[in-house]
N, C-alpha and C positions, 0 to 999 in steps of 0.2 A: 622509465628505461634508463639504463646507465649510459653515460657519455662514452665510456671506454668499455669495450668487450674484452673478455679474457682471451689472451693471445694463445691460439692453439699451437702447442709444441708437438704433441703426439696423441693419437686417439685410436680406439679399437672398439668394435662391437662384439660382445661376448655371447656366443651361442644364439639360439632362437627360443623364445618363450621361457627364458630363465628368469628367476626372481632373486633379488639381492637385498640386503639390509645393512645397517651400520656396522655390524660385526664381521661382515664378509670381506673387508679390505684391510690390508696391512702392508706397510712399507718398511723394509729392513734389509740388511745384508745377510740374507738367509743362508747363502752358500759359503759364508766365511771367506770371501775372496780377499779381504784385507786391503782392497784399493779404495775403500770409502764410498763405493757406489752401491746404492740401494737397489733392491729388486721389489717388484710389485707382486704381492700375493693376493689372489682373489679366490674366494670359495662361493659356490652358489647353493641355493636350496635344493637343486636337483642332485647335487653331489659332485659337481665338477670342481677340481682344484687346478688352478692355472698360476704359473709364475712367469712374469714378463721382465725383460731387460731392454727397455726402449733405447734405441739409438738412431733417430731419424737423420737422413742425409741433410734435410733442410727443415726448418720449423713448419709444422702443419702437415707433415707427411702422415699417412695412415700406417697401420701395422704391417710390417713385413714378416715373412715366415720365420726369419731368424730372431725376431723379437720375442717370440714365444719359446721360453726355455723348457717348459714342462706343462703338459696337460694330461691329467689322469682323472678318471671317474671313479669315485669312491662309492661304496654301497649305500651309505646313508647321507641324509641331508647335512650340509655344513652350516652350523649356526654361527661359528666365530673362528677366526684364525689369529694366532698371536705368535711372536718370535721372541725367544728368551733362552736363558741357560737352564734348560729343563732336564738335562741328563747328568747324573752324578759322575764324578771323576773327571770331568772336563768342563772348561768354561766356553766351549764353542756354542754358537747359537743353533738352536733347533726349532722346528716348527711344531706348534701345538694346534691340533684341529679338534674342535668340539662338535660332536654329534648329539642327537637327542638322548641316546642311551650309552654313549661311549666317548672316551677321551683318548685320542691317539697322538703320540709324539713321534715325529719323523726327523730323519737327518737328510738334508738336501746336499747332494754332492754332484760335481761335474767332472767329466773325463775329456781331456784335450783330444780334439779330432785331428786326424792327419789328412783328411780329404776336405772337399769343398763344402760338405754338409755342416762343418763347424763342430763345436763342442756338444757333448751329449750329457744330459742331466737326468738324474733319477732320484727317487726318494726311497728311504729304507726305514721300515718301522722299528723304532727302538723299544717302545713298550706301549701298552694300552691299558686302560681301566674301564671295565664294564660298570656302568652306573645303575644303581637300584632305583633311582628316581629320574624323572624326565628333566633334563637340563634346560636352563633358560639362557644364562650367560656366564662368563668367567672373568677373572682378573688374576694377575700374577705379581710377584715381587719377592724381595728378601724378607719373608715373614719371620718375625722374632729376631731380626737383626743378623741373619746368617750372611756369610760372606761367600762370594764367588758362585752362587747358584740362586735360582728362582723357584719358588713354590707356587702352586696353582690352587686357586679357590673357585669352586663352581657353585653357582646358586641354582637350586632346583625350582620347578614351578610351584611347589607347595611350601617354599620358604626355608629350605634347609641349605646351610652352607657346608659343602663337602671340601675338606682340605687334603691335598696330596703333597707329600714330600717326595717329589720326583717319582721314583718307581713304586713307592708304597703309599697306601692310604693312611692318613693320620687320624682324623676324627671328623665328626659331623655335628653340627649344632642347628637347632631350629630358631629362627628369629621370632621374638615375642610379638603377638598381635598381628601376625602376618595375614594378608588377604591376597595380594597380587604381587608378582615380582617386579622390581624396578631396576634401574641401572646400578652397577656395582663397580667400585674402584678401590685401590689400595694406596694409602699414604705411608711412604717409607719413613718420613720424618717423625710421625707420631705412632707408627706401627699400628695403624687402625684401618678397619674396613668401613667404607662410607657408602651408604645406599640411600635411596629415596623410597619411602614406603607408600602404600596406597592411601595413607592418611595425609598425603601431601606434605610430609615433613622429612627433612634430611636427618639421618640417624648415623651415629658413629659408634663402632664397637672396637674395643681394644683386642688385639690378638691374644694377649695374655688372659683376658677375661673369657674369651672363647675357649682357650685351651683348658682352663680350669673349671669350666661349667660342666653341668651334667651331660654325659654322652647321649646324643639323640638316639643311638641304636639300643641303649639299655633302658629306655623309658617304657613304661607300661602303656597300654592302649586305652586306658580309661580317660574320659574327658577331664576329670578332676585332677588327675596326675599330670596330664598335659599342661594344664594351666599352672599348676604349682611348680613344675620343672621349668617352664618357660620364664617364670619370674626370677630365676636365679641368674639369667643372662641380663646384665644391666648395661644400659647405654652409657657411653662416655659423655656425649652431648647430643642434643636434638634441637632442630630449628624448623619451625613451620613456615613454608614458603607460599602456601595457599594455592598451588597449582601442581599438576602432574609434571614429572620431569622426563625429558627425552634422552638425556645423556648426562654423564658426570665425569669429571676429569680432574686430576691433581697435577699441578705444575710447581716445581721447586726452582727458586731463583734467589741469589744473593742471601744464602743462609736462611731463607724463609720459604714456606710452601703455601700455596693458595688452592682452595677447592672451588672449581668452577662448575656450576650447575646450569644446564639449559632447560628452561621451562617452556610451557606452551606459548607464553606471551612475553617473558622476560628471561634474561640470563643473569645469574648471581655470581659474585666472587666472595668467598667466605675465608675467614682466617682458620688457623688450625683448631681453635677452640670453638668454632661454630658461629662466631660473630660475623655479621655482614660487613665486608670491606666496601663493596659498592654493588649496585644493581642497575641494569639498563632495560628500559621498556622497549620492546621491538615493535617496529611498524608493521611487519609482515609475519605470517606464521612460519616459524623456523622448521628446518628439516634435519639439520646436523650442525656440529660446531667442532672447533679444534683450537684450544689455547696452546700457544707455543712461545718460546723465549726468543726475543730479538736481541742477539748479541751486539749488533751494531748500534742499536738505539738504547740498549740497556733497559728495556721494558718487556712486558708480557703483552703480546697481541693475541687477538681472538678472531678466527675465521668463522663466520656464521652464514650458512646457506639457508635459503628460504624457498617457499613454494612458488615464488615469482621468478624462478630461474636466476636469482641474484646471489652473489657472494659478497658479503660485507666484511671489511677489515676494521676491527675496533682496537683502539689503544686505550685501555680502561673503558671509559664510557664514551669516548670520542670516536666518531666515525671518521676513519682516515681514508678509506677507499671503498668504492662500490664498483663491481664489475658484473657484466652479463655473462651467463653460462648458457650453453645450448640445451640444458636439461635441468631437472630438479635433482640436486645431489642428496643422497641418503647417507653418504660417508665421504669424509674429506681427510686427507693426510698431506704432510709436507715431507719431501725427501730430496736426496742428492742423486741426480741422474746424469750420467755422462759429463761429469765435471761441472754441472750446472746446479748450483745450490739454491734451495728454496723453491723447487718445483711443486706446484699445487696439483695433487692427484685427487680427482673426484670420481664418484661412481653413482650411477642412477639405479633405480629399482629394476629397470629393464635391461641393465647390462651395458650401458654406455660408459666406457672407461676413458677418461681424458686427462692428459698431463698439460698444464697450461701455466703461463706466467703472467704477471701483471705488467702492462706496458701501455704506452700512449702512442703507438705507431699510428699516425693519422692516415685516413683514407683520402688522399689528395685527389680531388675531382674539380675540374674546371669546366664550367658550362661552355659549350661552343658558341661562338658568336653567331647571331642570327642576322640574316640579310635584312637590311633596312628597306621598308616598302611604305608606300603611301597608305594612310588609314582611310578606309571606307566607312564613314560614320553612319550612313544609311543601313549598310549591312550589319554593323554592330548594334544599332537600335533594333533591327528586326530580330537578331539573335537574342538580344536581351529580353524582348517581349515574349519570345517563345520560352525562354528559360523561366521567366517569372510566371508564366502560365502553368508550366509543369510543376513548379514549386508550389503554387497556390492549390493546384488539384491534389498534390500529394499530401498536403497538410490538412485537407478537409477531414479525412478519416484516418484512423490509425491502421497500422498494418495487421493488427490482430483481428479486425473485423472482416467478415467475408466480403468479397468484391461483388460488384453488380454483374448481371448476366452479360453485359456488353464486353467485359474484360474476360479474357481466358485465364482461368485460375491455374495455379501450379498443380492443384489436385482437384479433380472433378469426381463427384460421387453420384451414382445413380442407383436406384432401387427398382427391381422388377419383381412384381408379385405374380406368382403362378396363377393362370386362369382356372386351374382345376385344383380341387382339394387333394391332399396327400392320399395315396392308396393305402398306405400303412400309417395310421395316425401316430404323431410324435408327442401327443399329449401325455404329460407325466404329472402325477400328484394332483389331478384335477378334482375339485370339490363338486362338480356338476353331477347331478343324479341321473343324467341321461344314459341311455344304453351305450352310445358311442359319442365320443367328443372328437370332432374333426380338427385337423390342423392344415395350414397352408404354408407353402414354402416361399420365402422371400430371398432373392438373390441380390446382394449388395456388391457393386463393382466400383473399384477405385482406379481411376485413370490419371496418371501423372505426366505432366508435361516436362517437369524438371525432376532431378533426383531429390527426393524428400526423405527426411529422417524422423525417427521416433513417432511413427504414425500410430494413433490409437483410435479405433473405431468403436463407437458406442451406439447401440440401437435401443430405442425406448418405445414402449407402447403403454397406454394407460391401463391400469388394473381395472377390472379383474382379468384382462388379457395378460398373457405371459409368453415368454420366449424360451426356446431351448438354449440359446446362447445370446448374451447381451453385450459382450465385449470381445474385441479382437485386437491384438498388438502386432504390428509389423515393424521390424527393426529398420529396414531400409527398402525403399522402392526406387528402382532405377529410372533413369530418364526414358520417357515414352513407354514405360512399363505399366502393367495393370495387375491388380489383385482382386480376386473374387471370393466371396464367402457366401455360404447358404445357411439359413436358419429357418426354424418353423415357429409359427404363432398359433396359439390355441387359447381357448377360454378356460381359465383356471378357477375363478370364483363363481359362486352360485348366484349370479345376478348378471343381467345384460350390461355391457359396457356403455359408457356415455359417448364414446367416440370410436370410430373404426379407422383411425389414422395412426400412423407411426412416424417416428423421426429417426434419421440416421445422421450422426454427427462424427466427423473425423477431425481430430486435432493433430497437427504435424508441425514440423520446423523446416523452413526453407534452407537451402545450402548456406545462406548467410547467417543462419541462426535465428531468424525472425519467426515467432510462433504464429500460426494461422489456423483458421477453422473453416471447414467446408461442411455443408449440410444439405439434406434433401428430405422431403416428405414422401410417404407412400400410403396408398389407400387399400384397406383390406376388404375382401369380398363379403357381402352380406351372408352368403352361405356358411361362413365360418361360425355364426352364432345362431342361425335359425334354418329351418327346413320347410318345404311345402306342407300345408295342412288343409283340412276342410274349412271353408269359410264359416264364420259364426254369424247368425242372424241377429242376435241380441248383444248389446254392449252398453256399458255404463258411460263411456266417453266416446264422443264422435267429433271429428273435425272435417270441415269441407273446404277444399282448396279450389279457387276459381282460376281459370286460365283464359287467354284471349285467342286460343287456337282450338281447332276441332279436337274432340277426344281421340286418344290413341289407344289401340288395343293393348290390353295388359300382357297379352302373349308376346307382343313385340317389345314391350318395355321390360318385361321380366322373363326372358327366355330360359333362364336358369331355374326358375321356379314353376313355370307354367308347362302344361302338357299341350303340345302342338295339336294333337288330335281331339282335345276336349274343347268343344265350342262354348261350354258354359264358362270357361275361364277367360273369355274375351273381356268380360265386364266385371268379374269378381275373382278375387285371388285371396288365398289364406296363407298366413305365415305363423309359424310356431317357434318361439325361442327355445333354446336348449334347456332353459330353466323352467319351461312349462307354460309361459304366457302365450296367448293366441291373439293375433291381429288380423283384421280383415280389411282389404282394400277394394273399393267399388268405383267403377267408372260409369258416369251417366251416359245413357244411350242417346239422349236428346240434347242435353246441355253440356257446357264445357267445364264440368265439375268432376272432382275426385273426392271420395270420402274415405277417411281412415278411422277405424273404430276398434276399441279394445276395452278390456275390463279395468286396466290401470292407465292413468294419465301418462306416466313416464315411458310406457311401452310404445306410445305413438311416435316418439321422437325419431328413432332410427329409420322407421319405414317412411315417415313424412320427409325426412332429409333425403333418403334414397330416391323417393318418387320425384322430388324437385330436381335432383341431380340428373336422373335418367331422362326426364322431360327436356331439360336444357340440352343434354347431349343429343337427344333425338332430333330436336328442331335445329340444332347447330349443323348436323349432317345434311339437313335439307336447306341450308343457307338461309334460314329464317332468323333474322337478327332482332325482331321486335317482339319475341316471346317474353311474356311476363306472367307471374303468378301473383294472385291477390288473395286476401283473407277478409271476408266480410262479416264473419261471426263475431261473437264476443270472446274476449280473452278469458280462459278458465282460471281466474284468479282464486276462486274459493277452493278448488281442488288442489291448486298449487300451494295455497296456504296450509292445507292439511299436511302436505309433505314437509313443509318448513317446520310445523309444530312437531311432527314425528321426529325429525332430526334433532330439533332443539331439546325434546324430551330425553332422548338418548344421551345428549351432552350433559344434561343435568344429572342423569343417572350415573354417568361416569364420574362426575364430581363427588356424588354421594358415596360411591364405592371407594374412591380414593380416600375420603375422610374416614370411612369405617375401617379400611385397611390400616390407616395410620393409627387409629385408636387401638385396634387389636394388636398391632405390632408393639406399641408402647406397653400395653398390658402384658403381652407375652414376655418382653424383656424384664419387666418388673418382677414377674413370677420367677423367671430364671434367676434373677439376682437373689431373691429370697431363698430359693432352693439351694443355690450355691453356698449361701451363708449357713444354711442348716447342715449341709454336707461337710463343710470345713470346720464346723464346731467340734471341739474335742469331746464335749459331753453331748451325746446324741439326744435330739429332741423330736417329738412327733411332728410329722409333716403337715398335719391339720388340713388334709385334702388338697395340698398345693399341687401334688402330682396330677390329681384329677382335674383341677382347674387348668393346669398347663396343657393337658391333652385336649380338653374342651376348647381352649383358646386356639390351639393349633388347628383343630378341625374347622373352627370358624374362619380362620385365615385362609385355609385351603378352599373352603366353600366360597368365600368372598372373592378370592383370586379367580376361581373358575367363572363366577358370575360376571366379574369385571372383564374377563377375556371374551365371554360370550357377548357382553354389551358392546365391546369394541368391534367385534365382527358385525353385529347388527348396525352399529353406527357407520361403519364403512359402507355397508350395503345401502343404508339410508342416504348417505352422502352421494353415492353413485346415482341413485334414483333421483335425488334432488338436482344433480347436475344435468341429467337427461331432461327432466321437466323444465329446468331453467333454460336450457338451450331451445326447447320447444317454445317456451313463452317468448324468448328473444326473436325466434323466427316468425312467430305469429304477429308480434308487434311490428316487425320490419315489413311484413307483407301487408299488414293492415294500414300502416302509415306511409308505405312506400319509401322507406328510409334508404339513404345512400350507403355505399360500402363503408365510408368513414363513420357514419352514424351507427351502423351495426357494430363496428369495431369498438365504439365507445360503450355501447350497451353490453357487449361481451366483457370488456374490461371492468364494467361496473358490477355485473351480476356473477362473474366468474373470476374473482381476483386470486383465488387459491387453487393450487393443484391438489393439495392435501389439507385435510382438516385436522387441527390439533386443539387441545384444551387451552393452550396459551393464546392462540389466535384462531378464532373460528369463523365460519362462513357468515353467520348472522351479523356480528358486529362489523365485519369488513364491508359487507354489502350495504349495511345501514349507513356507514360513514361515506361510502362512495355515492349513494343516492342522495344523501343530504347535501353533498357538495354540488351535485347537478341541480338540485332544487334551489339552491341559493346562488347559482351562477347563471348558466345558460337557460334554465327553466324557471328563473325567479320571476315573481309577479311584480315586485316593487323593490325600490332601493332599500327598504327596511329589512327585507329578507336577506339582501346581500350583506348587510351589516352584521348579521348573526355570525357568531364564532362557534366553531365546532371544537369538541373536546379533543385534545392532542393524544390522550391515552385511550386505547381500545381495551375493553374488558367485556366479559360475557354479560349480556343484559339479564334483567329479571324475567322478562317474557318477550314475546315476539309481536306485541300489539303495535309498538312504535314502528318496527320494520314493515309490517303489513300496511300500516297507514301510509308510510312513505312510498311503498310500491304502488298503492292505489292512486296516490297523488301524482306520481310520475306518469302513470297511464292517462290520467285525466288531463294533465297539462299537455301531453303529446296529442291528445284528442282535440284540444283547443287550438292546435296549430303550432305548439312549441317545437323547436328543433334543437337537436343535440349538437354541441360544438364545444371545443376546448377553450374558447375565448371567455373571459370574465365579464365582457360587456353585457349590459342589460338588454335582453331581447324584448322587442315590442310584441306582446302577445296578440295573437289574432283571435277574433271572436268566432270565426267560422268553425264548424265541426265537420270532420271527415264523414262521408256517408257510411252508414253502418257501424259507426264507432260507438264508444261508450257515451252514455248520457252525461252532460257536464255536471259537475258537482260544485256547489257553492264553496268558495275558498274559506269564507268565515265559518260556515257550518262544519266543514271538514276539520279545521284546526281545533274547533272546540270539542269535537267528539273524542271520546276516549275508548269507546268500544269498537271492536273490529267488525262485528256483524253488520252494524249500520252502514259502515263505509263500503262494504262489499255488496250490499243488496242493490246498489245502484246499477250494477252490471247485470245484464240479462242472463238468466240461467242458461247455460250452454246446451244442456240436454233437451230442454223444452224447445229451444230454438231450432235445433237440428231435426227434431221430430216433426215440427210444423213444416219445415222445408221439404222433408222427405215425402210428406203427404201431397204437397203442391206439385212435386215432380211427377 
């Protein structure tokens, strides 16, 4: 920040919601008063033309009514205003106003008033030119060395220079190699037009060269003639500055003239012949500049405004002054106002017009004397400890992290899932082959304690579930205000999901600008993906869950699936997924057991999870805190390994399809090159069946692409089934070994490291690396295993035998009493085996085995075990 601010002499706010740019400001004696006092002319993009003559009673006064000499709204947007000798037969100053398709020249005159309202000013249209092309900017001067009058040159958006000799149109010329218009100025010393092209180079064109070049209006419209005629216009000199230019200006002083160019990072001073006199690298991004002659110092000074609300004064490359402005200037001028020379006039893009001067008026402030009092050191120590405690707590976590539940967040997010399915399903583009695909409404509510800004709400569910809307944006939420949105969730893919949970995340900014995140989870109903069905007596896969409480009626556990009048559903219940799979749930009449059975292993997961959840909720309502579930069967690893092999096989197929597609694409391009060579040959030659080969290769590419797409769909479904089976295995292991919540979290992070499966990083290699880390740390048998190093680079394995061996070894070491933890210390292995667990496997034998079948036969076949138990019941 500058030490000295710009001293406000006079200021005004122009209109409402108007826009301005660097060409919208001009300072000159436009009414030809002859007293040497300038007026401020401002034009806006809306079309308002205003003329001011500030005369504040004291510095810093705002605009008075008599300061505004004239305000008129023109029909078209005003791009630029200039004052010069634009009317023939007189040397009086006139006002030129550039519109998009019109150039108007006005005479500004005033009538002396005899009453208190003061003088009256009006504008009179002297002449106008209708433009055939859209204008960008203009410049003026005594083109060709004329005396006593100014000519006007307008640059169009397509690169044409249109020259007007006051009331008549002279000629038009196209700039060669034009792409985008740049700033334009005129040098009277060299009689040249200087601009900066889109090639980031300063170009100079002599007026005489433009006058004798081919007329732009007489050119033909063929591209070849455009290029040939453009070459006739030759540049006088060119200089590459390496950046785009914001403005350009020519200043004459002491028989010499200099060309000043304001770039995006530098400003340049050039000689008449295009050589660099000096350049200055700017610290901040500039917005406007104005070179002017300092008669008192005999030098050329440059005012440079930037986007940090600063105005810098440079003398050559030396910074002489820096002052603070209340706005970002887009145009700056210097004028003589009310006998005050060198007043700086700045204009912002929103219409803040200010006249200021540079000064060092200090703000004299003396702190009042405080009353002397005795120091209470005990109170100071107590306050210091409290402040240190606050500082320590605030530095523990960053502000971007969500706060704990104890603290009241600035924004709280809640999700409410409708207890009933939608009457009219909102499912769209669903791939499920069921007769009707239901949907459920989720209402997300945002409650704000403070005013928050830029709030973005994102809702996410795991595919194959889908949402009708997944993102909402709120500009501002008022203090103690709330916003609520509703959306629907439905099953889109043709396979059951691995999870029935969703996340809602809201990112926002506090009033102080700190970004924060609030989030919540919601649980979707089971009715969304399945419906009641007849129980099935036979099934390939069965699981038995033991509890320590008396059996609960399934009608009470699943009131949304059971018929209250059907007594048979007290102990047996059937579920059918929308995709066709059927699951049966049985409750034992005599023992405290529940059995879940299905034809597919992965289909057991959601029903098993829902059963455990509803049992916990049921006994929690009865204030029973010692309810537990256990699993005494064998973990179905063999069936789990089959799902792993299926998923891995599809990944290998995807690699093969990718290689075949690459080969066919190379072949296709090679045939294309040969065909093009034959077609370009002047002497036609037979194609030798290249066209037939090209068509056959094209069909092969299309067939391979369809097969790869189908394989990708199958791989997504296989990965979803694998996640369901993986979560089922994790749940069974946790119930079997009675793992704590932290240990279950370690298992989930080990077996489910990826939300999505890709060819670059797949599930198999990620899980294998995670299990290997556990086996050599918390589940290691000796220090020798801890010394083993893992490969740092993950790549797709050749087969799944290593992964299956490690999973088997993990279960075996858990059965021997190993416990999961994140510590790297060696765990003392216990020799005891959990009841009903896996039979211990000799470590030496397991490490030497290479086959998978031998390592898995040690686990009791799950189907035989459940059949024997059913007979005993």
